[in-house]
C-alpha positions as CSV (number, residue, x, y, z in Angstrom):
1,M,20.0,-14.0,7.9
2,L,20.5,-17.6,9.0
3,G,18.8,-19.3,11.9
4,H,17.2,-22.5,13.0
5,T,14.3,-23.8,15.1
6,Y,12.8,-27.1,16.2
7,L,9.7,-28.8,14.9
8,K,8.1,-31.5,17.1
9,A,8.3,-35.0,15.6
10,H,6.8,-38.4,16.4
11,P,7.7,-40.2,18.6
12,L,7.3,-37.6,21.3
13,G,10.5,-36.1,22.6
14,T,12.2,-36.1,19.2
15,F,12.6,-33.2,16.8
16,F,13.3,-32.2,13.3
17,Y,15.4,-29.1,12.6
18,L,14.4,-26.3,10.3
19,Y,17.2,-24.2,8.8
20,L,16.0,-21.0,7.2
21,V,17.6,-18.2,5.2
22,T,15.8,-14.8,4.8
23,D,16.7,-11.6,3.1
24,I,16.3,-8.7,5.5
25,Y,15.6,-6.1,2.8
26,S,12.6,-7.9,1.4
27,R,11.8,-10.2,4.3
28,R,11.6,-12.9,1.6
29,I,12.3,-16.5,2.8
30,V,15.1,-17.4,0.4
31,S,15.3,-21.1,1.4
32,A,13.9,-23.3,4.2
33,R,15.0,-26.9,4.7
34,V,14.1,-29.5,7.3
35,Y,16.9,-31.9,8.5
36,L,17.1,-34.7,10.9
37,A,20.0,-33.3,13.0
38,E,21.5,-30.0,14.0
39,N,25.0,-29.4,12.6
40,D,27.0,-27.0,10.6
41,E,27.3,-29.3,7.6
42,Y,23.6,-28.9,6.9
43,A,23.9,-25.1,7.2
44,S,26.8,-25.2,4.8
45,E,24.9,-27.4,2.3
46,L,21.9,-25.1,2.5
47,F,23.9,-21.9,2.0
48,A,25.9,-23.3,-0.9
49,E,22.6,-23.9,-2.7
50,V,21.4,-20.4,-1.8
51,Q,24.5,-18.9,-3.3
52,E,24.0,-20.7,-6.6
53,Q,20.2,-20.1,-6.6
54,E,20.6,-16.3,-6.0
55,K,23.8,-15.8,-8.0
56,L,25.5,-14.1,-5.1
57,E,28.8,-12.5,-6.1
58,P,31.9,-12.8,-3.9
59,N,32.3,-10.1,-1.3
60,Q,28.9,-8.6,-2.0
61,T,26.7,-10.4,0.6
62,T,26.8,-10.5,4.4
63,L,25.4,-13.5,6.2
64,H,24.1,-12.7,9.7
65,S,23.4,-15.5,12.3
66,D,23.3,-16.2,16.0
67,N,26.2,-17.7,17.9
68,G,24.9,-21.3,17.9
69,G,27.2,-24.2,17.1
70,P,25.8,-24.9,13.6
71,M,26.3,-21.2,12.7
72,K,29.9,-21.0,13.8
73,G,31.1,-24.5,12.9
74,A,34.3,-25.0,10.8
75,T,32.4,-26.5,7.8
76,L,30.1,-23.6,7.4
77,K,33.0,-21.1,7.9
78,A,35.0,-22.8,5.2
79,T,32.1,-22.8,2.8
80,L,31.4,-19.1,3.4
81,D,35.1,-18.3,2.9
82,R,35.2,-20.2,-0.4
83,L,32.0,-18.4,-1.6
84,G,33.3,-15.0,-0.6
85,I,30.4,-14.5,1.8
86,L,31.0,-12.0,4.6
87,T,29.9,-13.0,8.1
88,S,28.2,-11.2,11.0
89,Y,27.2,-12.6,14.3
90,S,24.8,-11.5,17.1
91,R,26.2,-10.4,20.4
92,P,26.6,-13.3,22.8
93,R,24.3,-14.0,25.6
94,V,21.4,-11.7,24.5
95,S,17.8,-12.8,24.3
96,D,17.0,-11.1,21.0
97,D,20.1,-12.3,19.2
98,N,18.4,-12.8,15.8
99,P,15.2,-10.6,15.9
100,F,14.2,-10.8,12.3
101,V,14.3,-14.6,12.2
102,E,12.7,-15.0,15.7
103,S,9.8,-12.8,14.5
104,L,9.4,-14.9,11.4
105,F,9.4,-18.1,13.4
106,G,6.8,-16.5,15.7
107,T,4.6,-15.8,12.7
108,M,5.1,-19.4,11.5
109,K,4.2,-21.1,14.8
110,G,1.4,-18.7,15.4
111,R,-0.4,-19.7,12.2
112,V,-3.8,-21.3,12.6
113,S,-2.6,-24.0,10.2
114,Y,0.4,-24.9,12.3
115,P,0.1,-28.5,13.3
116,R,-0.9,-29.1,16.9
117,K,0.3,-32.7,16.6
118,P,3.9,-33.7,16.0
119,F,5.0,-34.3,12.4
120,E,5.1,-38.0,11.6
121,T,7.8,-37.9,8.9
122,I,10.4,-35.4,7.7
123,D,8.7,-35.2,4.3
124,Q,5.5,-34.2,6.1
125,A,7.3,-31.5,7.9
126,Q,9.0,-30.2,4.7
127,A,5.7,-30.1,2.9
128,W,4.2,-28.0,5.6
129,V,7.2,-25.6,5.6
130,D,7.0,-25.3,1.8
131,A,3.4,-24.3,2.0
132,F,4.2,-21.8,4.7
133,V,7.0,-20.3,2.6
134,H,4.7,-19.8,-0.3
135,W,2.1,-18.1,1.8
136,Y,4.6,-15.9,3.6
137,N,6.4,-14.8,0.5
138,E,3.5,-14.3,-1.9
139,E,0.4,-13.7,0.2
140,H,1.4,-12.4,3.6
141,R,1.2,-8.6,3.7
142,H,4.1,-7.7,6.0
143,G,3.6,-4.9,8.5
144,A,7.3,-3.8,8.3
145,L,7.0,-3.5,4.5
146,N,4.0,-1.1,4.7
147,W,1.6,-4.0,4.0
148,V,3.0,-5.4,0.8
149,T,4.2,-9.0,0.3
150,P,7.9,-9.9,0.5
151,I,7.9,-11.1,-3.1
152,A,6.4,-7.7,-4.2
153,R,9.3,-6.0,-2.3
154,H,11.8,-8.3,-3.9
155,T,10.7,-7.8,-7.5
156,G,10.0,-4.0,-7.1
157,E,6.3,-4.5,-7.7
158,E,5.7,-2.7,-4.4
159,H,6.2,0.7,-6.1
160,G,3.2,0.2,-8.4
161,L,1.1,-1.3,-5.7
162,L,1.8,1.6,-3.3
163,Q,1.1,4.2,-6.0
164,R,-2.2,2.6,-6.8
165,R,-3.0,2.5,-3.1
166,E,-2.2,6.2,-2.7
167,Q,-4.5,7.0,-5.6
168,T,-7.3,5.0,-4.1
169,Y,-7.0,6.9,-0.8
170,L,-6.8,10.3,-2.5
171,K,-10.0,9.6,-4.5
172,A,-11.8,8.5,-1.4
173,Q,-10.7,11.6,0.4
174,Q,-12.0,13.8,-2.5
175,R,-15.3,12.1,-2.5
176,H,-15.8,12.3,1.3
177,P,-13.5,15.0,2.7
178,E,-15.5,15.1,5.9
179,R,-14.3,11.6,6.8
180,W,-10.7,12.7,6.9
181,S,-9.3,14.6,9.8
182,R,-5.7,14.1,8.8
183,H,-3.6,13.3,5.8
184,I,-4.1,10.0,3.9
185,R,-2.1,6.9,5.0
186,N,1.6,6.8,4.2
187,C,2.0,4.9,0.9
188,S,5.8,5.2,0.6
189,P,8.0,2.1,0.4
190,A,9.4,1.0,3.7
191,P,13.0,2.2,4.4
192,A,15.7,-0.4,4.0
193,V,17.0,-2.3,7.0
194,T,20.6,-3.1,7.4
195,L,22.8,-4.9,9.9
196,N,26.1,-3.3,11.0
197,P,25.3,-0.1,9.1
198,A,28.9,1.1,9.3
199,K,29.8,-1.6,6.9
200,K,28.5,-0.9,3.4
201,R,27.3,-4.1,1.6
202,T,25.1,-4.5,-1.4
203,S,22.9,-7.1,0.3
204,N,22.3,-8.7,3.7
205,L,21.0,-12.2,4.2
206,V,19.9,-13.4,7.6
207,I,20.1,-17.1,8.1
208,A,18.2,-19.0,10.8
209,A,18.6,-22.6,11.6
């Protein structure tokens, strides 16, 4: 999934632009880059790098985005066609047009460490974003993933983690059955989430800019 958001910059009244790609299956942030302007050439550049980094095969990946100018520009469309990336867009004029990315941005800007003062330089902004991506992917236990990290979901490590969690609950229940009025907590992997379920794809990326 592809989307973008604004980061306050100094001097006041100016902004940097964060373009972000996330995988909706694992919720992993695949790439996040801060730019000085908002245009489809930056979105195209970013996704070309993602395609090479993730080794995406032609006609096997769907890229979902909102209907903003950078997401529907000719340069990005040409790049996606060349790479064999299928496209999906949100319905126009709806408030929740990119819910996965909007939720992620809400988590980002709600972090205690999110700067209250504007970023002085684009390098400073990128450094903060890089640190956030590391935390989100490798430390943040995601509620929609049954409280495992996006990287654990991506690598398949979630299965072992959830099995060990289940065993811990069962042992606790055996030791103190009086503390349990119901079954133990669900320890199954979260079900997969797809966009446009009628169209069968092997992977779905949501890009936000």
